[in-house]
C-alpha angles and dihedrals in degrees: 000000000000126000115244132212098282097041089267114140113239111244123247124270090252092053092048090050092050093047090049091048091053094047087046090059090046091051089082110089092214093054093044087053092050087049091049089051093047088047086065094049145311124291146168125250095261091052091048092048090053093045098047096036094239134138112262094242092050095048088050092050088050091049092049088055096049091045092053089050090053094242092115140036134196138201129193118246106182109301098346136071119232118209129208147160110248097181114084091193090059091050087050092053092047096049096042091052098044093043094045089050091045089051091050092049090051093055096046090051091053116100110256093252090054097058113096115250094358122104094349 
């Protein structure tokens, strides 16, 4: 492994490929919305479809892809499957990215005079 700029070792090609695949799955706004919802708490496919505004079959397909990638897990409760994110690091990444971009969008939408330290 090569040493990077801040003395961090570069990850292996396998780790980079796995990370790229996970980010690729999250590049879909529908799957990212599902992950955001599941980061707030577990849900069945019907609840997720209602929350994210997607058709039940489409949400089910997205969940299957997320589950195959290991980003989401499920358990059976009676006749329904309940989905959840079992990896706190994935939850952290999703929350951090969405909150950061939402904060940036809020700053950009403010009038110039309303921004702190800009145009005053």
